Structure formats: C-alpha cells, structure tokens
C-alpha positions in Angstrom: -1.1 20.4 4.5 1.3 21.8 7.2 0.9 18.3 8.6 0.2 15.9 5.8 -2.3 13.8 7.8 -0.1 13.7 11.3 -2.8 11.8 12.8 -2.6 9.2 10.6 0.8 8.5 11.2 0.1 8.7 15.0 2.2 11.7 15.8 1.4 11.4 19.4 4.1 8.5 19.5 6.8 11.0 18.3 9.1 12.0 21.0 9.1 15.5 22.5 12.5 16.2 24.2 13.4 18.8 26.6 16.6 20.6 27.5 19.7 20.5 25.3 17.9 17.7 22.9 14.9 19.8 22.1 17.2 22.6 21.0 19.1 20.3 18.6 16.1 19.0 17.1 14.8 22.6 16.8 18.4 23.8 15.2 18.4 20.9 12.5 14.5 21.6 11.7 15.5 25.5 11.0 18.2 24.5 9.2 16.6 22.2 7.2 14.0 25.1 6.5 16.8 27.4 5.7 18.4 25.3 3.2 15.2 24.5 1.2 14.4 28.3 1.2 18.2 29.4 0.0 17.9 26.7 -2.7 14.2 27.6 -4.1 15.5 31.5 -4.1 18.9 30.8 -5.6 20.5 32.2 -2.7 23.2 29.5 -2.5 24.2 30.6 -6.0 24.1 34.3 -5.6 27.1 33.3 -2.6 29.1 31.3 -5.2 27.7 27.6 -4.2 26.0 25.9 -7.4 24.2 22.7 -6.3 23.0 20.3 -8.3 19.4 18.8 -8.2 20.8 15.3 -6.8 23.3 16.7 -4.4 20.6 19.0 -3.2 17.8 16.5 -3.0 20.5 14.4 -1.1 20.8 16.9 1.5 17.1 17.3 1.9 16.9 13.7 2.2 19.8 13.6 4.9 17.5 16.6 7.0 14.5 14.5 6.7 16.3 11.2 7.7 18.0 12.6 10.7 15.2 13.8 12.1 12.9 10.9 11.5 15.3 8.8 13.6 15.7 11.5 16.5 11.8 11.9 16.4 10.2 8.4 15.7 11.0 5.4 18.1 11.8 2.0 16.9 8.2 1.2 17.9 5.0 3.3 18.2 4.2 2.3 21.5 7.6 3.6 22.6 7.3 7.2 23.0 9.9 7.7 25.8 11.7 11.0 25.4 15.0 9.5 25.4 17.2 8.8 22.5 18.3 5.4 22.3 21.8 4.3 21.0 20.9 2.8 18.0 18.8 5.7 16.8 22.0 7.7 17.2 23.7 5.9 15.0 20.6 5.7 12.4 20.7 9.1 12.8 24.4 9.6 12.1 24.5 6.9 9.0 21.8 9.1 7.7 23.7 12.1 7.6 27.1 10.2 6.3 25.3 8.5 3.7 23.4 12.0 2.2 26.8 13.9 2.9 28.5 11.3 0.4 26.0 12.0 -2.1 25.9 15.7 -1.5 29.8 16.1 -2.1 29.6 13.6 -5.0 27.9 16.1 -7.2 29.0 15.6 -11.0 30.6 12.3 -10.3 27.0 10.4 -9.6 26.2 10.5 -13.5 30.0 9.2 -14.0 30.0 6.5 -12.0 26.3 5.8 -13.0 27.9 5.2 -16.2 30.4 2.6 -15.4 29.9 -0.9 -16.3 30.6 -1.9 -11.9 29.2 0.0 -9.3 32.4 0.9 -6.9 32.4 -0.9 -3.9 31.9 2.2 -1.9 28.8 3.5 -3.5 27.5 -0.5 -3.5 27.6 -0.1 0.2 26.4 3.7 0.7 23.5 2.8 -1.8 22.5 -0.2 0.4 22.8 1.5 3.4 20.7 4.8 2.3 17.8 2.5 0.7 17.7 0.5 4.4 17.3 3.6 5.9 14.8 4.7 3.8 12.5 1.6 4.3 13.2 1.9 7.9 12.1 6.0 7.9 9.0 4.4 6.0 8.2 1.7 8.5 8.5 4.5 11.6 6.7 7.1 9.8 4.0 5.4 7.6 3.8 1.9 8.9 4.9 -1.7 8.3 2.2 -2.1 5.6 3.8 0.6 3.7 7.3 -0.2 4.4 6.5 -3.8 2.6 5.4 -1.8 -0.7 9.0 -0.9 -1.7 10.6 -4.3 -0.7 8.0 -5.9 -2.7 9.0 -4.0 -5.6 12.6 -4.6 -5.2 12.0 -8.2 -5.0 10.1 -8.4 -7.8 12.7 -6.3 -9.8 15.3 -8.6 -8.9 13.5 -12.1 -9.1 10.9 -11.4 -11.8 12.6 -13.8 -14.3 11.2 -16.7 -11.7 7.9 -15.3 -11.7 5.3 -16.8 -14.1 2.7 -14.8 -16.0 2.2 -11.0 -16.2 5.1 -10.1 -13.9 7.5 -11.9 -15.4 10.7 -10.2 -16.6 14.2 -10.5 -17.2 15.2 -9.7 -13.4 18.2 -7.8 -12.5 21.2 -7.9 -10.1 21.1 -6.2 -6.8 24.1 -4.3 -7.9 22.1 -2.6 -10.7 19.3 -1.9 -8.6 21.2 0.0 -6.1 22.8 1.9 -9.2 19.2 2.5 -10.6 17.8 3.6 -7.3 21.0 5.6 -5.8 23.1 7.4 -8.6 20.4 7.7 -11.1 17.8 10.3 -11.2 15.3 7.8 -11.7 15.4 6.3 -8.4 15.4 7.9 -4.7 16.3 11.3 -6.1 13.2 11.3 -8.6 10.4 13.7 -9.6 8.5 12.9 -6.0 11.1 14.2 -3.6 12.1 17.0 -6.0 8.5 18.1 -5.7 8.4 17.7 -1.9 12.1 19.6 -1.4 10.7 22.6 -3.7 7.2 23.2 -3.8 5.6 21.4 -1.0 8.2 22.4 1.6 7.5 26.2 0.3 3.7 25.9 0.8 4.7 24.2 4.4 6.4 27.2 4.9 3.6 29.5 4.1 1.0 27.3 5.9 3.2 27.2 9.1 3.4 30.6 9.3 -0.3 31.2 8.0 -1.4 28.9 11.1 0.4 30.8 13.6 -1.4 34.0 12.3 -4.8 32.4 13.7 -6.2 32.1 10.5 -7.8 28.8 11.3 -10.2 30.6 14.1 -10.8 33.3 11.8 -12.3 30.9 8.8 -14.4 29.3 11.7 -15.7 32.6 12.7 -16.3 33.7 9.2 -18.2 30.8 8.1 -20.4 30.9 11.4 -21.1 34.8 11.0 -22.2 33.9 7.5 -24.4 30.4 7.9 -24.8 30.3 11.7 -28.1 31.8 11.6 -29.8 29.8 9.2 -31.3 25.9 9.6 -28.6 23.7 10.3 -26.0 26.6 10.4 -23.3 24.6 12.2 -23.1 21.7 9.8 -22.7 24.3 7.0 -20.1 26.0 9.2 -18.5 23.0 9.2 -18.6 22.8 5.1 -17.4 26.2 4.5 -14.7 26.6 7.4 -13.2 23.1 6.1 -13.3 23.9 2.6 -11.7 27.5 3.6 -9.0 26.2 6.3 -8.6 23.0 3.4 -7.3 25.5 1.1 -4.5 26.1 3.4 -3.6 22.8 5.1 -4.4 20.4 2.3 -4.9 17.9 5.3 -7.8 15.5 6.0 -7.1 14.7 9.4 -5.2 17.8 10.6 -8.0 20.0 9.1 -10.8 17.3 11.2 -8.9 18.0 14.7 -8.5 22.2 13.9 -12.4 22.5 12.7 -13.7 19.6 14.5 -13.1 20.5 17.8 -15.2 23.7 17.5 -17.7 22.7 14.5 -18.8 19.0 16.0 -20.1 20.2 19.5 -21.5 22.7 17.7 -23.7 20.6 15.4 -24.4 18.4 18.1 -25.9 21.3 20.2 -28.1 22.2 17.7 -29.6 18.7 17.3 -27.3 16.8 15.1 -26.6 13.0 16.0 -23.2 12.6 17.0 -22.4 10.4 14.3 -23.8 12.5 12.2 -21.8 15.7 12.9 -18.5 13.5 13.1 -19.3 12.4 9.6 -20.1 15.7 8.5 -16.7 17.3 9.5 -14.9 14.3 8.1 -16.3 14.2 4.7 -16.1 18.4 4.6 -12.3 18.0 5.5 -11.4 15.4 3.0 -12.5 17.8 0.5 -9.7 19.9 1.4 -7.4 17.9 -0.3 -8.9 18.6 -3.6 -10.1 22.5 -2.8 -7.6 24.8 -4.8 -5.5 27.0 -4.6 -3.4 24.8 -1.9 -4.9 21.1 -2.0 -2.7 18.4 -0.9 0.5 17.3 -1.8 -0.3 15.4 -4.8 -1.5 18.6 -6.2 2.3 19.8 -6.4 3.1 16.1 -7.8 0.5 16.0 -10.8 2.4 19.0 -13.0 5.8 17.2 -13.0 4.1 14.0 -14.2 2.1 16.0 -16.9 4.5 18.5 -17.9 2.0 21.5 -16.9 1.7 24.3 -14.5 0.4 24.3 -11.3 -2.4 26.6 -12.1 -3.8 24.5 -14.9 -4.2 21.9 -12.4 -5.8 24.4 -9.9 -8.2 25.3 -13.2 -9.1 21.5 -13.6 -9.4 20.6 -10.2 -11.8 23.9 -9.2 -15.4 23.1 -10.3 -15.3 19.3 -8.8 -14.1 21.1 -5.8 -17.1 23.3 -5.8 -19.4 20.3 -6.9 -17.9 18.5 -3.8 -18.7 21.0 -1.5 -22.1 21.9 -2.6 -23.3 18.3 -2.7 -22.6 18.5 0.9 -23.8 21.4 1.9 -27.2 20.7 0.3 -27.3 17.6 2.0 -26.6 19.1 5.5 -29.7 21.6 5.1 -31.9 18.5 3.6 -30.9 16.7 6.8 -31.5 20.0 9.1 -35.2 20.3 7.3 -35.8 16.5 7.5 -34.9 16.8 11.4 -36.5 20.4 12.1 -33.0 22.0 13.6 -33.2 25.4 14.5 -30.4 28.2 13.5 -28.4 29.3 15.9 -29.6 32.5 17.7 -27.7 35.7 17.5 -26.2 35.9 20.7 -24.3 32.5 19.8 -22.6 33.9 16.8 -19.9 36.4 16.3 -21.0 39.2 14.3 -20.0 39.5 10.2 -19.0 43.0 11.0 -16.8 42.6 14.0 -15.2 39.2 12.1 -14.3 41.2 9.2 -13.0 44.4 10.7 -10.9 42.1 13.4 -9.7 39.5 10.2 -10.3 40.7 7.0 -6.3 40.9 6.6 -6.1 36.7 6.7 -7.7 36.9 3.0 -4.7 39.0 2.0 -2.3 36.2 1.8 -4.5 33.4 0.2 -5.5 36.5 -2.6 -1.7 36.9 -3.0 -1.0 33.3 -3.4 -4.1 33.2 -6.2 -2.6 36.4 -7.8 0.7 35.2 -8.0 0.0 31.7 -9.6 -3.0 32.5 -11.6 -2.2 36.5 -13.3 1.5 36.8 -12.9 2.1 32.6 -13.6 4.9 32.5 -10.9 6.2 28.6 -10.6 4.0 27.4 -7.6 7.1 27.3 -4.8 8.1 31.4 -5.8 4.3 32.2 -5.4 4.1 30.7 -1.9 7.2 32.2 -0.9 6.1 35.7 -2.3 2.6 35.0 -0.8 4.7 34.5 2.6 6.7 37.7 1.9 3.4 39.4 2.2 2.0 37.5 5.4 5.6 38.6 6.7 4.6 42.2 6.2 1.0 41.9 7.6 2.9 40.7 10.8 5.2 43.5 11.1 2.6 46.4 10.2 -0.2 44.3 12.6 -0.6 45.7 16.0 -2.0 42.5 17.7 0.3 39.2 16.9 3.4 40.9 15.3 6.2 38.5 14.5 8.8 38.0 16.8 11.9 35.4 17.0 10.1 32.9 19.2 7.0 32.8 15.7 10.0 32.9 13.4 11.7 29.8 15.2 8.5 27.9 15.6 7.4 28.3 11.9 10.4 27.0 10.4 10.3 24.3 12.7 6.9 23.3 12.3 7.4 23.2 8.6 10.7 20.8 8.9 8.5 18.7 10.9 5.6 18.7 8.5 8.0 17.5 5.7 8.9 14.1 7.4 5.8 12.4 6.3 5.7 13.8 2.7 9.6 13.7 2.5 9.7 9.9 3.5 6.3 9.0 1.2 7.7 10.3 -1.8 11.3 9.0 -1.3 9.6 5.8 -1.1 7.9 6.5 -4.2 10.9 6.8 -5.9 12.1 3.4 -4.9 9.0 2.2 -6.5 9.4 4.2 -9.7 12.9 3.2 -10.0 12.0 -0.4 -10.1 8.9 -0.2 -12.3 11.1 1.7 -14.7 13.8 -1.3 -14.5 10.9 -4.6 -14.6 8.7 -2.4 -17.3 6.0 -3.4 -14.3 3.7 -0.5 -15.2 3.2 -1.1 -18.9 3.0 -4.9 -18.2 -0.3 -4.1 -15.5 -1.4 -1.1 -17.9 -2.1 -3.8 -20.6 -3.1 -6.6 -18.5 -5.8 -4.3 -17.1 -7.1 -3.2 -20.8 -7.1 -6.5 -21.5 -8.9 -7.9 -18.4 -11.7 -4.6 -19.0 -12.3 -5.8 -22.6 -11.7 -2.4 -23.9 -14.7 -1.0 -22.1 -13.8 2.2 -20.4 -16.6 2.1 -17.6 -15.2 -1.7 -16.4 -11.2 -0.2 -16.6 -12.6 2.7 -14.7 -14.2 0.5 -12.2 -11.3 -1.7 -11.9 -8.8 1.5 -11.1 -11.4 2.7 -8.4 -11.5 -0.7 -6.8 -7.5 -0.7 -6.8 -7.3 2.7 -5.5 -9.7 1.8 -2.8 -8.2 -1.3 -1.5 -4.5 -0.2 -1.8 -5.7 3.6 -0.4 -6.6 1.8 2.8 -4.5 3.3 5.6 -2.0 5.2 3.6 -2.0 8.8 3.2 -3.0 10.2 -0.4 0.6 11.2 -1.8 2.2 7.5 -2.0 -0.9 5.6 -3.4 -1.2 8.3 -6.2 2.1 8.1 -7.2 2.5 4.0 -7.1 -1.1 4.2 -8.9 -0.4 6.8 -11.6 3.0 4.5 -12.5 1.1 1.5 -12.6 -2.7 2.2 -13.9 -2.4 5.6 -15.4 -1.0 4.7 -18.5 -4.3 2.3 -19.1 -6.7 5.3 -18.8 -4.5 7.5 -21.3 -4.3 4.7 -23.6 -8.2 4.1 -23.6 -8.8 7.8 -24.6 -9.0 9.2 -21.1 -7.8 12.6 -20.9 -4.1 12.7 -19.1 -5.4 15.6 -16.3 -8.7 13.4 -15.8 -7.0 10.3 -15.3 -4.5 11.5 -12.8 -7.4 13.3 -10.7 -9.6 10.4 -11.0 -6.9 8.4 -9.2 -6.5 11.2 -6.8 -9.8 11.3 -6.0 -10.2 7.7 -5.3 -6.9 7.5 -3.2 -8.9 9.4 -0.6 -12.1 7.6 -0.5 -10.5 5.4 2.0 -10.4 8.2 4.6 -14.1 8.4 4.5 -15.3 4.9 3.7 -15.0 1.7 6.3 -13.8 -0.4 6.7 -9.9 1.8 7.9 -12.0 5.8 7.0 -9.2 7.2 9.6 -11.0 10.6 9.2 -14.0 9.4 10.4 -12.2 7.7 13.4 -10.8 11.1 13.8 -13.9 13.0 14.0 -15.8 9.9 15.9 -13.4 10.2 18.8 -14.0 14.1 19.2 -17.8 13.5 18.7 -18.1 10.7 20.8 -19.7 8.3 18.4 -19.2 5.4 17.2 -16.3 5.0 14.8 -17.8 2.8 12.3 -21.4 4.3 12.5 -19.4 7.4 11.5 -17.8 5.7 8.6 -20.8 4.6 7.2 -22.9 8.2 7.8 -19.5 9.9 5.8 -20.0 7.6 3.0 -23.5 8.2 2.5 -22.6 12.3 2.9 -19.6 11.6 0.9 -21.4 9.5 -1.9 -20.4 12.3 -4.6 -16.8 11.5 -4.4 -17.4 8.4 -6.0 -19.7 10.0 -8.6 -17.6 13.2 -9.6 -14.1 11.1 -11.1 -16.4 9.6 -13.4 -18.3 12.6 -14.6 -15.4 14.6 -15.2 -13.9 11.4 -17.3 -16.8 11.2 -19.5 -17.4 15.1 -19.4 -13.8 16.9 -19.6 -15.9 20.3 -19.7 -16.1 19.8 -16.0 -12.5 20.4 -15.9 -12.6 23.2 -18.0 -11.7 21.7 -21.1 -13.1 22.4 -24.4 -15.7 24.9 -26.0 -17.5 27.3 -23.4 -20.4 26.1 -24.6 -20.2 22.4 -23.4 -18.4 24.0 -20.3 -22.0 25.9 -19.6 -23.7 23.1 -20.5 -21.6 20.7 -18.1 -21.9 22.9 -15.4 -25.8 23.1 -15.5 -26.3 19.7 -15.7 -23.7 18.7 -13.3 -25.3 21.4 -10.8 -28.7 19.7 -11.5 -27.4 16.1 -10.7 -25.7 16.8 -7.9 -28.6 18.4 -6.1 -30.7 15.3 -7.2 -28.4 12.9 -5.8 -28.4 15.0 -2.7 -31.9 14.4 -2.7 -31.8 10.8 -3.1 -29.4 10.0 -0.8 -31.1 12.3 2.1 -34.1 11.0 1.5 -36.1 14.9 1.5 -36.5 17.1 -1.1 -39.7 19.5 -0.5 -40.4 17.0 2.2 -40.1 13.4 2.9 -39.2 11.1 -0.2 -40.4 7.6 -0.6 -38.2 5.0 -2.0 -39.5 5.5 -5.4 -38.8 9.2 -5.5 -35.5 8.6 -4.3 -34.5 6.0 -6.7 -35.7 8.2 -9.6 -33.2 11.2 -8.3 -30.5 9.1 -7.9 -31.1 7.4 -11.2 -31.8 10.9 -12.7 -28.3 12.0 -10.9 -26.4 8.8 -12.3 -28.0 9.8 -16.2 -26.0 13.1 -16.2 -22.8 11.6 -15.3 -22.4 10.7 -19.2 -21.9 14.1 -20.7 -24.4 13.7 -23.8 -27.7 15.0 -25.0 -29.2 11.5 -24.8 -28.2 10.8 -21.1 -28.8 14.4 -19.9 -32.7 14.4 -21.5 -32.8 10.8 -19.8 -31.8 11.9 -16.7 -33.7 15.0 -16.5 -36.9 13.2 -17.3 -35.7 10.9 -14.4 -35.3 13.9 -12.1 -38.5 15.4 -13.4 -40.8 12.5 -12.3 -40.2 12.7 -8.4 -40.0 16.6 -8.8 -43.2 16.7 -10.2 -44.6 14.4 -7.5 -43.5 16.2 -4.8 -44.8 19.7 -6.0 -48.3 17.6 -6.0 -47.9 15.7 -2.8 -47.0 19.1 -0.8 -49.0 21.3 -2.8 -46.8 23.6 -3.3 -48.5 25.2 -6.7 -51.8 26.5 -5.7 -55.0 25.1 -8.0 -55.6 27.3 -10.7 -52.3 29.1 -10.8 
C-alpha cells in the first residue's frame, strides 16, 4: 500500500528534481508526514492547538495538491525535471485556498448555514474544486477526471434530464456550499480515512520496506516451497500473499516480487505468459489479504460503522480460499507439464533465512496484536507497530536507523499518499453530488426493478458494473462510487452489509487481471517478456476463483465468519472442496489429465457448492465425486481386492 498502484498511474512521468528543488519537495513531504502523525497522536492538542477535522483535512489536502502540482507534469509525456510557471501558480493557489479553509475553522459551519454563500467562499470553493479535478486528471487520468465532472453536471441539470436520472437541479452556488463547506463533500469520510488510517499504514509500510522485508518474504517462501514441484510458482503465491499484507497494492506487489519470481518460474519450465499470470493473480490477492489489505479496507469500517478488526476477520477466510485456489492450480500445472523442483544449491536455507530475518515477523505480529487483541483503532495500531519496528532498527546490528532512512521513510509515505488522497478527494465530490441529487437511491431502486427482485441477477448486474467501471481505475475510487450507488440495492435485497461491500471490493479488483485492461498482467508481461493479452487470459483462467468467491460469501455469510459455529465449519469444508474441484476443472488435471466431461463435472460441482444449502451441497458433492471415481479407476489408484 505504500504506493497505491503507482505503476498504473505511470509514476515514471513524475518529475525527479535535483538540487534545491529536490530539497524543497523533501521538506514538504516530511512536513506532510509529521503533520499527519501529530494529528493522529493528538500532539497538536498537547501543545494547545485544537484542530477540528475539516480544517485538518484542508491542511492534508493542501499538502497533497502542492506535491501533485510539483511532481506530476501537465501531460504524462512531459517528465522534464523543470517546474514550469503555471505549475508554480497551481501549487501556490492550492496552498492559499486550503490555508483559507484551515484558518476558517468553526466559521465553516456558520457560513454553511447562511442562505447565500459569501463571494469569497464561492470563489475559493470554485478554485479548489477545479484544482482537485485537475489533480485527478494528472494523477489518475483523464477518464477518471471526467467522473466528478459528470456527477456535478448531473446534479446541476438533473431537472432537464428525463427518466431515472431526473431530479430537482441545483445551482452552482449550492453545489459549492455542499462540496466546500459541508463535511459531506470534499472533506468527507474518504479523505478523513486517507488522512488518518491510510496514512498511518503508509508510514508503517514505508519503514517496513526500508527494513528489507520484501526480500525476506521471498527468501522465506523459497526456503519453504522451492524444493517442491513447481516451487517457484508456489513461492510467487506465498511471497505475494505475505508482501501483499504490507503493500496492499497489486502493481507494487508485481514489481517487487515479480522481478525475482517470474525469472525463476521461467527457468523451472513455466511458459513466460503463465509465469507472468501467476505473479499478477497472486499480487492482486494482496489487496484482499489481512491484516493490511488495500486502502479500501480502511474505508469499509467508516461506511458500515464497524471496527477495522471486524473487516479483517470477515475478509480472512475468502482471502485464504483465493490463495489456496492459486496454489493448487500451479501445483496441478506443474504436475501436468512435469516440472522439476529447484535444487538445494539454488535455494536459501530455511534455518539461515530465519536466523537472519525472523525479526521481520515481529512488527506484523505486533500490528495484529494491537488490532485484534488490544482492539486499538487502526491508525493507532499502525503507529504502535511502527514504534516496535523503529525499536528493532535501533537494537539490530545490521541496517540501523539513521537520519537518511528517517527522511526517506517519511518522504516515501507522503509520495504514496498522493494517489490515494486525490482518489479520496474525488470520491468526496461524488458522494456530495449523490447526496444532493439522490442518484444513489434512484439507481438502487432501478437496479432492483431491472433484476425483477432476483438476487442472482442483481449480483450479476453489480459485478458487470464493477468490472466495466473498474477498467483502468484503482480499486478505491471504483469501490467508493459503487458503494454509494449500488450497495443500497444489495442490502435492500437482503445481502449482509459487510458481504455487499466485500462483493463490490472483489469485483473492483477483477479488471486488474482480466482483459482488455488487466494492468497487473501487463506489468507482469513486461517482466516476463510475454505477450500482454496472452498473459491476461492466463491470469483470467488462474484467477477465476476471484469471480466465484464473492457469490460464495453473499449466499453463505458463514464464509465471513458470521453465524453459528456449525454453519461456519460446514461452509469452510464445502468451500475448500469446491475450490479444489474448481482448480482441477480449470487446470484440466486431477490425479492425471482430465477429459472434457470430467472437467465440466468438477466445475459444475464447484458451482453447486457456492450456494450454502444442504440440497446444493449434496448435488455439488455428487457431481465432484463422479470425476474423482473416474480418475481413481482410470489411473488405478486403488489396487483390485484392496
């Protein structure tokens, strides 16, 4: 999560200054990190500075916008390390407008209650909205920048739009008041979560990466699984799961793990496209793997009014099933093509790896302890885990902390915040407009009507919307937009709220590995030297479980650890059987090669276990038993008379 899919945003086009300007950027980035740390830890209050949330968020947004206009050029193909005059103006305007809100303080609520908006606030609000949209265009792309514009136009002119999207229409002045002065606009839940919880984890993750945890996780996975058949692919799955718990970013995961695991997979005998696909699919799972997950996991508790630990608990079993499916599929593929294991000389010793790097687990275990046992708020848990990590930096002989590393860690966290912060601010515009126009309620009712009250049809419509809108987008903005627009329809149809939110989250990630966009597969293909679309289709096949699991936990909330313990145990057993059967059917290999009938029976049986019910479970188990019996007979796995 340290760089929320920075590859997707083409960070290569960021300016990399030298000399005095580089120092200016570093100082601003450090000040940004310290500003957020002081607010989270109540350091401001201890010195007599009492910041309300909206002014604090204005300061946070000010840092974000200033750094965006300093680092991101007006066009993505212009990465010259010279700051043009107009970007200086944008940066200065960003500082002025957000400082105005910062020092306004309690006057914001008073002005919001006035019948007419003062001219100065109308001007300042208009400038800030324009700056945010331009920042979205630079960081996230022109397509995403069009989305808040579309919502603003719909809110303004909805009285002229026929049908489902018709509304009363609002003046620009009223929209500015909603977005600029009320906490239902720019300074809404998404930005608040980004400036507190997400930023705390960004700081923790940036220092953890400085400790070399990525290499340790890869060596750890190699020492455990490298000696087994198809070991490099299994290393990719395990190391991506481990590193994903910290990074929470698909493309960051691909770039960190892939440069090591993809060449190893190719060397062991996997095709380049398959090697790239394994890394892409495994890395995509990092965003759903507790305890950190992606930025979305920090927003879900705010929408649902539950703890972050509750989200991690609910997401744990589906994430395990996801990685189990990939692990089984790469094992079956290795058996099918007869791959060898890595030799002992090619592998690090488990004993040496643990002796050298066992301490890397301590900060992560501390994080889990603070969240799951002490029930600390997520941002406090992250900062306390950071304290543990810094202590380890001090007491370890190797890689001790110094000022250079401290500056690097703080700057890295602030840079990683830019995309997340811009996306969350954009989400504030969307939420504010939807709140005014009532579009979310109208769209939810329209979806329910279109589905005819059929939950499966409604889920399919939601999944299609997530997939289409998620093309080329990071998971956070698409999640927020669809939660506001579509989640009410799911909950009104009886879906458990946490299941509805995780359903949208899972499907917001599908486009990362599925053509035509499949950004994770494209990044992995570049490392593997394979064709991007061939890698994308392989990733789709490997990641098919990501299409299935969301339906499984909607129909069976026990997978989210909700309900009686007996139901949970039964759901786990049937789900594991279903996942194994699905992997075999898709891979085309069980105890030996599968014919088409056996593959179809395995897949149908797996689908039968999606719906948590005795009848469907029995049907699914029977369908799975048929090809299993056929395989046993075909390959004479049971000797006659035994």
